[in-house]
C-alpha beads as a LAMMPS data file, in Angstrom:
LAMMPS data file: protein, C-alpha beads

465 atoms
464 bonds

1 atom types
1 bond types

-500.0 500.0 xlo xhi
-500.0 500.0 ylo yhi
-500.0 500.0 zlo zhi

Masses

1 110.0

Atoms # bond

1 1 1 0.000 0.000 0.000
2 1 1 1.398 3.416 -0.948
3 1 1 2.123 6.063 1.671
4 1 1 -0.698 8.359 0.514
5 1 1 -3.367 5.739 1.191
6 1 1 -1.845 4.884 4.546
7 1 1 -1.954 8.560 5.476
8 1 1 -5.634 8.813 4.509
9 1 1 -6.450 5.729 6.594
10 1 1 -4.606 7.109 9.607
11 1 1 -6.686 10.295 9.416
12 1 1 -9.936 8.405 10.020
13 1 1 -10.974 8.943 13.684
14 1 1 -12.360 6.163 15.861
15 1 1 -16.085 5.701 16.346
16 1 1 -16.272 7.058 19.912
17 1 1 -14.452 10.245 18.893
18 1 1 -16.869 10.813 16.001
19 1 1 -19.893 10.257 18.227
20 1 1 -18.899 13.376 20.208
21 1 1 -19.295 15.672 17.222
22 1 1 -22.124 18.204 17.905
23 1 1 -24.255 17.232 14.909
24 1 1 -24.114 13.555 15.807
25 1 1 -24.822 14.267 19.493
26 1 1 -28.028 15.991 18.358
27 1 1 -28.964 12.925 16.363
28 1 1 -28.346 10.700 19.406
29 1 1 -31.074 12.663 21.197
30 1 1 -33.388 12.102 18.244
31 1 1 -32.537 8.438 17.722
32 1 1 -30.754 5.897 19.883
33 1 1 -26.982 6.106 20.440
34 1 1 -26.686 2.639 18.962
35 1 1 -28.441 3.694 15.743
36 1 1 -26.036 6.619 15.293
37 1 1 -23.063 4.386 16.195
38 1 1 -24.108 1.903 13.499
39 1 1 -24.401 4.671 10.930
40 1 1 -20.939 6.027 11.839
41 1 1 -19.410 2.553 11.567
42 1 1 -21.010 1.970 8.184
43 1 1 -19.786 5.286 6.771
44 1 1 -16.293 4.640 8.178
45 1 1 -16.225 1.205 6.581
46 1 1 -17.334 2.633 3.246
47 1 1 -14.722 5.369 3.413
48 1 1 -12.012 2.869 4.368
49 1 1 -12.902 0.559 1.467
50 1 1 -12.960 3.498 -0.939
51 1 1 -9.459 4.540 0.143
52 1 1 -8.110 1.002 -0.223
53 1 1 -9.637 0.755 -3.699
54 1 1 -8.097 4.057 -4.733
55 1 1 -11.537 5.677 -5.105
56 1 1 -11.089 8.302 -2.363
57 1 1 -8.162 10.723 -2.224
58 1 1 -9.530 13.548 -0.072
59 1 1 -8.228 14.252 3.460
60 1 1 -10.669 13.630 6.297
61 1 1 -13.250 16.387 6.730
62 1 1 -15.479 16.355 9.794
63 1 1 -18.213 18.375 8.081
64 1 1 -18.194 16.080 5.061
65 1 1 -18.328 13.017 7.323
66 1 1 -21.215 14.532 9.294
67 1 1 -23.161 15.006 6.071
68 1 1 -22.574 11.393 5.046
69 1 1 -23.749 10.049 8.416
70 1 1 -26.758 12.374 8.591
71 1 1 -27.723 11.408 5.032
72 1 1 -27.680 7.742 6.055
73 1 1 -29.744 8.411 9.175
74 1 1 -32.275 10.468 7.215
75 1 1 -32.572 7.735 4.611
76 1 1 -33.330 5.238 7.357
77 1 1 -36.055 7.541 8.693
78 1 1 -37.689 8.285 5.375
79 1 1 -37.410 4.820 3.862
80 1 1 -35.920 3.778 0.559
81 1 1 -38.632 5.295 -1.649
82 1 1 -38.346 9.045 -1.175
83 1 1 -39.501 12.342 -2.555
84 1 1 -36.960 14.045 -4.822
85 1 1 -36.850 17.366 -6.666
86 1 1 -36.570 16.925 -10.420
87 1 1 -34.229 19.591 -11.795
88 1 1 -33.306 17.651 -14.943
89 1 1 -35.778 19.302 -17.306
90 1 1 -37.140 15.886 -18.338
91 1 1 -40.865 16.153 -17.662
92 1 1 -41.765 12.449 -17.712
93 1 1 -38.615 11.090 -16.088
94 1 1 -39.068 7.320 -15.888
95 1 1 -36.481 6.949 -13.115
96 1 1 -38.186 9.676 -11.067
97 1 1 -41.742 8.340 -11.240
98 1 1 -42.998 9.933 -14.457
99 1 1 -46.245 11.922 -14.026
100 1 1 -46.650 14.015 -10.864
101 1 1 -50.018 14.509 -9.154
102 1 1 -51.427 17.903 -8.253
103 1 1 -52.208 18.627 -4.571
104 1 1 -55.934 18.540 -5.413
105 1 1 -55.592 15.078 -6.942
106 1 1 -53.533 13.870 -3.980
107 1 1 -56.297 15.058 -1.625
108 1 1 -58.889 13.328 -3.795
109 1 1 -56.961 10.045 -3.574
110 1 1 -56.381 10.437 0.170
111 1 1 -60.074 11.049 0.789
112 1 1 -60.947 7.810 -0.971
113 1 1 -58.210 5.535 0.353
114 1 1 -58.394 6.767 3.959
115 1 1 -61.997 5.567 4.150
116 1 1 -64.018 2.662 2.891
117 1 1 -65.270 3.084 -0.671
118 1 1 -67.696 1.540 -3.128
119 1 1 -64.823 -0.081 -5.026
120 1 1 -66.894 -3.128 -5.993
121 1 1 -70.296 -2.144 -4.648
122 1 1 -73.231 -0.788 -6.641
123 1 1 -74.843 1.899 -4.513
124 1 1 -77.988 1.953 -6.654
125 1 1 -78.791 -1.754 -6.429
126 1 1 -77.064 -2.573 -3.161
127 1 1 -75.309 -5.462 -4.878
128 1 1 -71.773 -6.256 -5.949
129 1 1 -70.457 -3.957 -8.655
130 1 1 -67.397 -3.753 -10.923
131 1 1 -64.279 -1.741 -10.083
132 1 1 -63.921 -0.864 -13.752
133 1 1 -67.219 1.040 -13.830
134 1 1 -65.737 3.966 -11.872
135 1 1 -63.703 5.183 -14.853
136 1 1 -65.429 3.437 -17.761
137 1 1 -67.956 6.189 -18.475
138 1 1 -65.310 8.925 -18.247
139 1 1 -62.997 7.073 -20.634
140 1 1 -65.815 6.423 -23.098
141 1 1 -66.930 10.057 -22.969
142 1 1 -63.415 11.418 -23.505
143 1 1 -62.376 8.999 -26.267
144 1 1 -65.621 8.071 -27.986
145 1 1 -65.037 4.372 -27.250
146 1 1 -67.824 1.874 -26.630
147 1 1 -66.127 0.360 -23.588
148 1 1 -62.992 0.625 -21.440
149 1 1 -60.889 -1.483 -19.061
150 1 1 -57.976 -0.468 -16.835
151 1 1 -55.079 -2.764 -15.865
152 1 1 -51.775 -2.113 -14.105
153 1 1 -49.636 -0.846 -17.024
154 1 1 -49.592 -0.638 -20.812
155 1 1 -47.557 -3.834 -21.268
156 1 1 -50.311 -5.583 -19.307
157 1 1 -52.929 -3.920 -21.502
158 1 1 -51.249 -5.259 -24.651
159 1 1 -50.809 -8.685 -23.052
160 1 1 -54.483 -8.959 -22.060
161 1 1 -55.641 -7.689 -25.452
162 1 1 -53.589 -10.211 -27.400
163 1 1 -54.257 -13.077 -24.994
164 1 1 -57.967 -12.516 -25.479
165 1 1 -57.962 -11.831 -29.224
166 1 1 -55.034 -13.733 -30.727
167 1 1 -53.960 -16.704 -28.593
168 1 1 -52.775 -19.512 -30.834
169 1 1 -53.060 -17.397 -33.987
170 1 1 -51.059 -14.821 -35.924
171 1 1 -50.779 -11.079 -35.349
172 1 1 -49.582 -9.143 -38.388
173 1 1 -47.292 -6.246 -37.452
174 1 1 -44.706 -4.126 -39.275
175 1 1 -41.023 -4.815 -38.662
176 1 1 -40.583 -1.099 -38.155
177 1 1 -42.945 -1.214 -35.171
178 1 1 -41.499 -4.142 -33.202
179 1 1 -40.345 -1.741 -30.535
180 1 1 -38.715 -2.152 -27.149
181 1 1 -40.960 -0.368 -24.670
182 1 1 -38.439 0.091 -21.848
183 1 1 -36.691 -2.089 -19.302
184 1 1 -35.833 -4.582 -22.090
185 1 1 -39.534 -5.419 -22.562
186 1 1 -40.267 -5.806 -26.256
187 1 1 -43.494 -5.979 -28.242
188 1 1 -42.489 -9.337 -29.805
189 1 1 -41.975 -10.784 -26.312
190 1 1 -45.402 -9.577 -25.192
191 1 1 -47.044 -11.061 -28.289
192 1 1 -45.364 -14.422 -27.766
193 1 1 -46.230 -14.431 -24.053
194 1 1 -49.875 -13.911 -24.977
195 1 1 -49.828 -17.113 -26.985
196 1 1 -49.992 -15.291 -30.289
197 1 1 -47.524 -15.643 -33.147
198 1 1 -45.851 -12.724 -34.868
199 1 1 -46.165 -12.306 -38.597
200 1 1 -43.651 -9.607 -39.502
201 1 1 -44.217 -7.602 -42.656
202 1 1 -42.333 -4.875 -44.475
203 1 1 -38.866 -3.641 -43.554
204 1 1 -37.429 -1.513 -40.777
205 1 1 -37.901 1.714 -42.714
206 1 1 -40.714 0.925 -45.170
207 1 1 -43.970 -0.987 -44.833
208 1 1 -46.754 -0.773 -47.405
209 1 1 -50.439 -1.653 -47.142
210 1 1 -49.846 -4.417 -49.665
211 1 1 -47.366 -6.029 -47.226
212 1 1 -50.157 -6.469 -44.695
213 1 1 -52.620 -7.677 -47.320
214 1 1 -50.285 -10.390 -48.617
215 1 1 -49.723 -11.649 -45.050
216 1 1 -53.408 -12.152 -44.255
217 1 1 -54.426 -15.794 -44.163
218 1 1 -56.737 -18.243 -42.455
219 1 1 -54.613 -18.144 -39.297
220 1 1 -54.616 -14.337 -38.985
221 1 1 -56.251 -13.082 -35.781
222 1 1 -55.634 -9.335 -36.092
223 1 1 -53.664 -6.565 -37.711
224 1 1 -51.662 -4.545 -35.199
225 1 1 -50.126 -1.089 -35.275
226 1 1 -47.624 0.082 -32.644
227 1 1 -47.001 3.812 -32.413
228 1 1 -43.247 4.419 -32.415
229 1 1 -43.466 7.029 -29.686
230 1 1 -40.007 6.436 -28.203
231 1 1 -37.892 6.854 -31.352
232 1 1 -38.001 8.261 -34.882
233 1 1 -36.822 6.836 -38.181
234 1 1 -36.288 9.666 -40.661
235 1 1 -35.311 9.796 -44.309
236 1 1 -36.408 7.090 -46.766
237 1 1 -39.404 5.846 -44.767
238 1 1 -43.033 4.902 -45.195
239 1 1 -45.660 3.455 -42.896
240 1 1 -49.351 2.639 -43.112
241 1 1 -51.826 4.988 -41.449
242 1 1 -54.184 3.756 -38.765
243 1 1 -57.197 4.457 -40.969
244 1 1 -55.829 2.491 -43.932
245 1 1 -54.828 -0.434 -41.730
246 1 1 -58.225 -0.496 -40.009
247 1 1 -60.007 -0.409 -43.384
248 1 1 -57.927 -3.337 -44.636
249 1 1 -58.596 -5.319 -41.462
250 1 1 -62.346 -4.757 -41.713
251 1 1 -62.377 -5.699 -45.413
252 1 1 -61.087 -9.120 -44.303
253 1 1 -63.318 -9.413 -41.244
254 1 1 -60.428 -8.821 -38.825
255 1 1 -59.946 -6.458 -35.889
256 1 1 -57.319 -3.714 -35.899
257 1 1 -55.356 -3.277 -32.648
258 1 1 -53.394 -0.075 -32.038
259 1 1 -50.915 0.394 -29.172
260 1 1 -50.410 4.156 -29.026
261 1 1 -48.028 4.013 -26.027
262 1 1 -48.532 7.401 -24.392
263 1 1 -52.190 8.122 -23.828
264 1 1 -52.899 11.584 -25.199
265 1 1 -56.186 13.500 -24.973
266 1 1 -54.964 16.944 -26.099
267 1 1 -53.092 18.165 -29.181
268 1 1 -49.459 18.868 -28.297
269 1 1 -49.070 21.010 -31.400
270 1 1 -50.736 23.841 -29.480
271 1 1 -47.487 24.121 -27.466
272 1 1 -45.151 23.880 -30.433
273 1 1 -44.551 20.142 -30.054
274 1 1 -44.852 17.626 -32.911
275 1 1 -48.370 16.335 -33.436
276 1 1 -49.001 13.013 -31.720
277 1 1 -52.242 11.133 -32.408
278 1 1 -54.787 11.431 -29.623
279 1 1 -56.705 8.377 -28.480
280 1 1 -59.920 9.769 -29.971
281 1 1 -58.207 10.318 -33.332
282 1 1 -57.006 6.703 -33.395
283 1 1 -60.465 5.381 -32.564
284 1 1 -62.049 7.700 -35.150
285 1 1 -59.619 6.222 -37.693
286 1 1 -61.414 2.911 -37.235
287 1 1 -59.167 0.986 -34.865
288 1 1 -61.151 -1.551 -32.838
289 1 1 -58.983 -1.767 -29.707
290 1 1 -56.544 0.912 -28.513
291 1 1 -54.111 0.544 -25.603
292 1 1 -52.130 3.275 -23.839
293 1 1 -50.433 4.322 -20.586
294 1 1 -51.949 6.354 -17.783
295 1 1 -48.754 7.860 -16.342
296 1 1 -47.180 9.397 -19.433
297 1 1 -48.760 12.172 -21.485
298 1 1 -52.128 11.529 -19.866
299 1 1 -50.554 12.755 -16.603
300 1 1 -52.185 10.248 -14.252
301 1 1 -51.173 7.167 -12.258
302 1 1 -49.404 4.122 -13.677
303 1 1 -52.065 2.176 -15.530
304 1 1 -52.691 0.385 -18.788
305 1 1 -55.905 1.547 -20.439
306 1 1 -57.823 -0.429 -23.057
307 1 1 -60.620 1.272 -25.010
308 1 1 -62.575 0.192 -28.050
309 1 1 -65.380 -2.014 -29.305
310 1 1 -67.552 -3.499 -26.559
311 1 1 -67.565 -6.994 -28.081
312 1 1 -63.774 -7.311 -27.833
313 1 1 -63.517 -5.746 -24.379
314 1 1 -66.336 -7.909 -23.021
315 1 1 -64.241 -10.984 -23.841
316 1 1 -61.284 -9.424 -21.984
317 1 1 -63.467 -8.847 -18.915
318 1 1 -64.078 -12.603 -18.739
319 1 1 -60.459 -13.586 -19.397
320 1 1 -58.742 -15.199 -16.364
321 1 1 -55.674 -12.993 -16.871
322 1 1 -57.648 -9.861 -15.965
323 1 1 -57.653 -10.663 -12.254
324 1 1 -53.860 -10.978 -12.207
325 1 1 -53.536 -7.587 -13.894
326 1 1 -56.260 -5.638 -12.098
327 1 1 -55.675 -2.240 -10.526
328 1 1 -56.249 -1.233 -6.916
329 1 1 -58.366 1.545 -5.426
330 1 1 -55.507 4.078 -5.316
331 1 1 -54.893 3.746 -9.052
332 1 1 -58.591 4.033 -9.825
333 1 1 -58.913 7.063 -7.538
334 1 1 -55.976 8.777 -9.231
335 1 1 -57.203 7.938 -12.712
336 1 1 -60.748 9.056 -11.937
337 1 1 -59.502 12.424 -10.655
338 1 1 -57.234 12.864 -13.687
339 1 1 -59.999 12.082 -16.154
340 1 1 -62.385 14.464 -14.403
341 1 1 -60.021 17.380 -15.100
342 1 1 -60.116 16.549 -18.817
343 1 1 -63.902 16.366 -18.748
344 1 1 -64.117 19.701 -16.880
345 1 1 -61.675 21.435 -19.243
346 1 1 -59.122 22.198 -16.496
347 1 1 -56.476 19.602 -17.400
348 1 1 -53.754 22.024 -18.542
349 1 1 -53.755 23.952 -15.267
350 1 1 -54.565 20.981 -12.995
351 1 1 -52.225 18.284 -14.361
352 1 1 -48.538 19.054 -13.648
353 1 1 -47.332 17.129 -16.712
354 1 1 -49.355 19.288 -19.083
355 1 1 -48.447 22.447 -17.149
356 1 1 -44.736 21.652 -17.529
357 1 1 -45.095 20.923 -21.241
358 1 1 -47.054 24.139 -21.808
359 1 1 -44.484 26.423 -20.136
360 1 1 -42.971 28.874 -22.593
361 1 1 -39.305 29.788 -22.678
362 1 1 -40.232 33.216 -21.327
363 1 1 -42.081 31.685 -18.380
364 1 1 -39.147 29.423 -17.474
365 1 1 -36.812 32.427 -17.562
366 1 1 -39.069 34.420 -15.252
367 1 1 -39.185 31.488 -12.848
368 1 1 -35.392 31.092 -13.058
369 1 1 -35.007 34.745 -12.074
370 1 1 -37.263 34.209 -9.071
371 1 1 -35.259 31.203 -7.929
372 1 1 -32.055 33.189 -8.390
373 1 1 -33.431 35.856 -6.042
374 1 1 -34.440 33.192 -3.511
375 1 1 -30.856 31.887 -3.439
376 1 1 -29.436 35.206 -2.127
377 1 1 -26.243 34.694 -4.102
378 1 1 -24.206 37.537 -2.578
379 1 1 -22.551 35.234 -0.033
380 1 1 -22.482 32.038 -2.086
381 1 1 -19.057 30.552 -2.882
382 1 1 -20.168 29.972 -6.458
383 1 1 -20.955 31.746 -9.688
384 1 1 -24.691 31.419 -10.336
385 1 1 -26.071 32.473 -13.705
386 1 1 -29.029 31.943 -16.010
387 1 1 -28.471 29.489 -18.827
388 1 1 -30.539 28.465 -21.842
389 1 1 -31.323 24.742 -21.909
390 1 1 -33.164 22.269 -24.073
391 1 1 -35.617 20.305 -21.961
392 1 1 -37.425 17.194 -23.163
393 1 1 -40.718 15.365 -22.723
394 1 1 -39.301 12.002 -21.586
395 1 1 -41.126 8.784 -20.818
396 1 1 -40.513 7.596 -24.373
397 1 1 -42.775 10.322 -25.774
398 1 1 -41.839 12.816 -28.505
399 1 1 -38.183 11.701 -28.650
400 1 1 -37.159 14.392 -31.155
401 1 1 -39.026 17.249 -29.498
402 1 1 -37.061 20.078 -27.864
403 1 1 -38.557 22.250 -25.153
404 1 1 -36.511 25.488 -25.023
405 1 1 -36.198 26.724 -21.467
406 1 1 -33.994 28.332 -18.840
407 1 1 -32.017 26.985 -15.931
408 1 1 -29.721 28.127 -13.149
409 1 1 -26.093 27.150 -13.682
410 1 1 -24.080 26.871 -10.444
411 1 1 -20.278 26.853 -10.796
412 1 1 -18.810 26.383 -7.275
413 1 1 -15.494 27.978 -6.331
414 1 1 -14.228 25.535 -3.717
415 1 1 -15.363 22.155 -5.021
416 1 1 -16.085 20.471 -8.300
417 1 1 -19.448 20.532 -10.010
418 1 1 -19.538 16.733 -9.681
419 1 1 -19.098 17.004 -5.903
420 1 1 -21.860 19.607 -5.659
421 1 1 -24.166 17.397 -7.719
422 1 1 -23.447 14.528 -5.320
423 1 1 -24.238 16.676 -2.281
424 1 1 -27.516 17.815 -3.836
425 1 1 -28.393 14.213 -4.635
426 1 1 -27.674 13.149 -1.041
427 1 1 -29.571 15.993 0.659
428 1 1 -32.545 15.464 2.961
429 1 1 -34.718 16.163 -0.074
430 1 1 -32.512 14.989 -2.940
431 1 1 -32.214 17.333 -5.908
432 1 1 -31.576 15.454 -9.151
433 1 1 -29.677 17.726 -11.532
434 1 1 -27.328 17.674 -14.517
435 1 1 -23.659 18.648 -14.769
436 1 1 -22.880 20.569 -17.942
437 1 1 -19.805 22.592 -18.821
438 1 1 -18.353 22.467 -15.278
439 1 1 -21.574 23.652 -13.639
440 1 1 -24.585 22.080 -11.956
441 1 1 -27.637 22.957 -14.016
442 1 1 -31.078 23.234 -12.403
443 1 1 -33.784 23.302 -15.068
444 1 1 -36.807 25.309 -14.002
445 1 1 -39.382 23.503 -16.141
446 1 1 -39.591 20.558 -13.741
447 1 1 -39.136 22.437 -10.446
448 1 1 -42.390 23.496 -8.816
449 1 1 -42.871 26.996 -7.434
450 1 1 -43.614 25.439 -4.045
451 1 1 -40.169 23.776 -4.166
452 1 1 -38.196 27.044 -4.460
453 1 1 -37.620 27.439 -0.681
454 1 1 -36.326 23.854 -0.382
455 1 1 -34.103 24.226 -3.458
456 1 1 -32.605 27.468 -2.143
457 1 1 -31.949 25.971 1.301
458 1 1 -30.440 22.732 -0.026
459 1 1 -28.180 24.500 -2.538
460 1 1 -26.861 26.843 0.159
461 1 1 -26.257 23.938 2.555
462 1 1 -24.475 21.958 -0.166
463 1 1 -22.197 24.933 -0.806
464 1 1 -21.406 25.126 2.919
465 1 1 -23.243 28.393 3.625

Bonds

1 1 1 2
2 1 2 3
3 1 3 4
4 1 4 5
5 1 5 6
6 1 6 7
7 1 7 8
8 1 8 9
9 1 9 10
10 1 10 11
11 1 11 12
12 1 12 13
13 1 13 14
14 1 14 15
15 1 15 16
16 1 16 17
17 1 17 18
18 1 18 19
19 1 19 20
20 1 20 21
21 1 21 22
22 1 22 23
23 1 23 24
24 1 24 25
25 1 25 26
26 1 26 27
27 1 27 28
28 1 28 29
29 1 29 30
30 1 30 31
31 1 31 32
32 1 32 33
33 1 33 34
34 1 34 35
35 1 35 36
36 1 36 37
37 1 37 38
38 1 38 39
39 1 39 40
40 1 40 41
41 1 41 42
42 1 42 43
43 1 43 44
44 1 44 45
45 1 45 46
46 1 46 47
47 1 47 48
48 1 48 49
49 1 49 50
50 1 50 51
51 1 51 52
52 1 52 53
53 1 53 54
54 1 54 55
55 1 55 56
56 1 56 57
57 1 57 58
58 1 58 59
59 1 59 60
60 1 60 61
61 1 61 62
62 1 62 63
63 1 63 64
64 1 64 65
65 1 65 66
66 1 66 67
67 1 67 68
68 1 68 69
69 1 69 70
70 1 70 71
71 1 71 72
72 1 72 73
73 1 73 74
74 1 74 75
75 1 75 76
76 1 76 77
77 1 77 78
78 1 78 79
79 1 79 80
80 1 80 81
81 1 81 82
82 1 82 83
83 1 83 84
84 1 84 85
85 1 85 86
86 1 86 87
87 1 87 88
88 1 88 89
89 1 89 90
90 1 90 91
91 1 91 92
92 1 92 93
93 1 93 94
94 1 94 95
95 1 95 96
96 1 96 97
97 1 97 98
98 1 98 99
99 1 99 100
100 1 100 101
101 1 101 102
102 1 102 103
103 1 103 104
104 1 104 105
105 1 105 106
106 1 106 107
107 1 107 108
108 1 108 109
109 1 109 110
110 1 110 111
111 1 111 112
112 1 112 113
113 1 113 114
114 1 114 115
115 1 115 116
116 1 116 117
117 1 117 118
118 1 118 119
119 1 119 120
120 1 120 121
121 1 121 122
122 1 122 123
123 1 123 124
124 1 124 125
125 1 125 126
126 1 126 127
127 1 127 128
128 1 128 129
129 1 129 130
130 1 130 131
131 1 131 132
132 1 132 133
133 1 133 134
134 1 134 135
135 1 135 136
136 1 136 137
137 1 137 138
138 1 138 139
139 1 139 140
140 1 140 141
141 1 141 142
142 1 142 143
143 1 143 144
144 1 144 145
145 1 145 146
146 1 146 147
147 1 147 148
148 1 148 149
149 1 149 150
150 1 150 151
151 1 151 152
152 1 152 153
153 1 153 154
154 1 154 155
155 1 155 156
156 1 156 157
157 1 157 158
158 1 158 159
159 1 159 160
160 1 160 161
161 1 161 162
162 1 162 163
163 1 163 164
164 1 164 165
165 1 165 166
166 1 166 167
167 1 167 168
168 1 168 169
169 1 169 170
170 1 170 171
171 1 171 172
172 1 172 173
173 1 173 174
174 1 174 175
175 1 175 176
176 1 176 177
177 1 177 178
178 1 178 179
179 1 179 180
180 1 180 181
181 1 181 182
182 1 182 183
183 1 183 184
184 1 184 185
185 1 185 186
186 1 186 187
187 1 187 188
188 1 188 189
189 1 189 190
190 1 190 191
191 1 191 192
192 1 192 193
193 1 193 194
194 1 194 195
195 1 195 196
196 1 196 197
197 1 197 198
198 1 198 199
199 1 199 200
200 1 200 201
201 1 201 202
202 1 202 203
203 1 203 204
204 1 204 205
205 1 205 206
206 1 206 207
207 1 207 208
208 1 208 209
209 1 209 210
210 1 210 211
211 1 211 212
212 1 212 213
213 1 213 214
214 1 214 215
215 1 215 216
216 1 216 217
217 1 217 218
218 1 218 219
219 1 219 220
220 1 220 221
221 1 221 222
222 1 222 223
223 1 223 224
224 1 224 225
225 1 225 226
226 1 226 227
227 1 227 228
228 1 228 229
229 1 229 230
230 1 230 231
231 1 231 232
232 1 232 233
233 1 233 234
234 1 234 235
235 1 235 236
236 1 236 237
237 1 237 238
238 1 238 239
239 1 239 240
240 1 240 241
241 1 241 242
242 1 242 243
243 1 243 244
244 1 244 245
245 1 245 246
246 1 246 247
247 1 247 248
248 1 248 249
249 1 249 250
250 1 250 251
251 1 251 252
252 1 252 253
253 1 253 254
254 1 254 255
255 1 255 256
256 1 256 257
257 1 257 258
258 1 258 259
259 1 259 260
260 1 260 261
261 1 261 262
262 1 262 263
263 1 263 264
264 1 264 265
265 1 265 266
266 1 266 267
267 1 267 268
268 1 268 269
269 1 269 270
270 1 270 271
271 1 271 272
272 1 272 273
273 1 273 274
274 1 274 275
275 1 275 276
276 1 276 277
277 1 277 278
278 1 278 279
279 1 279 280
280 1 280 281
281 1 281 282
282 1 282 283
283 1 283 284
284 1 284 285
285 1 285 286
286 1 286 287
287 1 287 288
288 1 288 289
289 1 289 290
290 1 290 291
291 1 291 292
292 1 292 293
293 1 293 294
294 1 294 295
295 1 295 296
296 1 296 297
297 1 297 298
298 1 298 299
299 1 299 300
300 1 300 301
301 1 301 302
302 1 302 303
303 1 303 304
304 1 304 305
305 1 305 306
306 1 306 307
307 1 307 308
308 1 308 309
309 1 309 310
310 1 310 311
311 1 311 312
312 1 312 313
313 1 313 314
314 1 314 315
315 1 315 316
316 1 316 317
317 1 317 318
318 1 318 319
319 1 319 320
320 1 320 321
321 1 321 322
322 1 322 323
323 1 323 324
324 1 324 325
325 1 325 326
326 1 326 327
327 1 327 328
328 1 328 329
329 1 329 330
330 1 330 331
331 1 331 332
332 1 332 333
333 1 333 334
334 1 334 335
335 1 335 336
336 1 336 337
337 1 337 338
338 1 338 339
339 1 339 340
340 1 340 341
341 1 341 342
342 1 342 343
343 1 343 344
344 1 344 345
345 1 345 346
346 1 346 347
347 1 347 348
348 1 348 349
349 1 349 350
350 1 350 351
351 1 351 352
352 1 352 353
353 1 353 354
354 1 354 355
355 1 355 356
356 1 356 357
357 1 357 358
358 1 358 359
359 1 359 360
360 1 360 361
361 1 361 362
362 1 362 363
363 1 363 364
364 1 364 365
365 1 365 366
366 1 366 367
367 1 367 368
368 1 368 369
369 1 369 370
370 1 370 371
371 1 371 372
372 1 372 373
373 1 373 374
374 1 374 375
375 1 375 376
376 1 376 377
377 1 377 378
378 1 378 379
379 1 379 380
380 1 380 381
381 1 381 382
382 1 382 383
383 1 383 384
384 1 384 385
385 1 385 386
386 1 386 387
387 1 387 388
388 1 388 389
389 1 389 390
390 1 390 391
391 1 391 392
392 1 392 393
393 1 393 394
394 1 394 395
395 1 395 396
396 1 396 397
397 1 397 398
398 1 398 399
399 1 399 400
400 1 400 401
401 1 401 402
402 1 402 403
403 1 403 404
404 1 404 405
405 1 405 406
406 1 406 407
407 1 407 408
408 1 408 409
409 1 409 410
410 1 410 411
411 1 411 412
412 1 412 413
413 1 413 414
414 1 414 415
415 1 415 416
416 1 416 417
417 1 417 418
418 1 418 419
419 1 419 420
420 1 420 421
421 1 421 422
422 1 422 423
423 1 423 424
424 1 424 425
425 1 425 426
426 1 426 427
427 1 427 428
428 1 428 429
429 1 429 430
430 1 430 431
431 1 431 432
432 1 432 433
433 1 433 434
434 1 434 435
435 1 435 436
436 1 436 437
437 1 437 438
438 1 438 439
439 1 439 440
440 1 440 441
441 1 441 442
442 1 442 443
443 1 443 444
444 1 444 445
445 1 445 446
446 1 446 447
447 1 447 448
448 1 448 449
449 1 449 450
450 1 450 451
451 1 451 452
452 1 452 453
453 1 453 454
454 1 454 455
455 1 455 456
456 1 456 457
457 1 457 458
458 1 458 459
459 1 459 460
460 1 460 461
461 1 461 462
462 1 462 463
463 1 463 464
464 1 464 465
């Protein structure tokens, strides 16, 4: 072992000495001495292993060690799943939980789940009811569908649809639409798991209507279209529209299934984003069954939503797989509240996802200026400035869309941007940010106004003020 590592190891104090530090004495009053002792030992062990592995070359700092121990103790108090502040500028950040609920929706959910509810009870007849009825009418009204079912995510929606409609038979789908939908889950895998067989047609970049027509045979169960919402193929390309595919399917007495991925009820073009087909548009095009997610562009809870012709959905309601995929009362409460805002015409101001997408560049700059004032930068050991950024939708939606916005760029004097980012990430309320051009960048699009005081406090603490 080289002398430098030995010196770093010798600097590490013993446990009893560290337990006398003022911050940790305060924590011993809040928790047991043994709990704080265990946290100190764990952080010491981690630091020791990092030094031995050559991954730590900083001299011992009591303040830095205090922060590490306190962070561990706070994590134990709050649990592993925690609230974070999204400063990345990615609106539907899959790793950060995608769609965020409004306070009104959270209160609506709490009111329902903190009491008994009529989850499967028909108040009119006094008999057992269906949990799916609570959102069925809203979904049918908003999309124009004959019927609707909700399961636990969109992969489950596709699985139930195909298991009910195509088990043991062929599903005709374009090679250019055999997408991976995240987490290594792929449409071909879902089709095969359902018991259906894939009949691939066309090529990666070009599929014609005649490709589908030639593939139709006695064993064909359905024609399927998958919206390529999480990537774009540009250049020498061609695909078949939903209306043309549905017309071909009906000419041969077959159903047309369309997985649109992100459920969308409003036209994004109003905010300068590329047009994405809404669920109503896809149904109006003639598709018989449409599946989509609840927690992406719809802005609600994680759910897989199936809408379409009543005859097909009635068969799904009697499929044994439905019980394994059913949603609970919290999901239904969240989805019901989300759908009600669309029905009432208040979705853009009530659903945080849509509010974030609708923010103009001017609005994000004004909000960045307000956060800059809240930071009181005069005594900060850092250069803090406004910076233009390109935010994105995320969640696999609108992959080529750019949302111009503004951010705060923090370039610390006494530590690296990477170290500041780590401190923000390990704060009592973690701030998830980007490092760009030697500065920590906090994008305003995804930071709520109510989070400004916490952001200001955490940034100042991370900078040692």
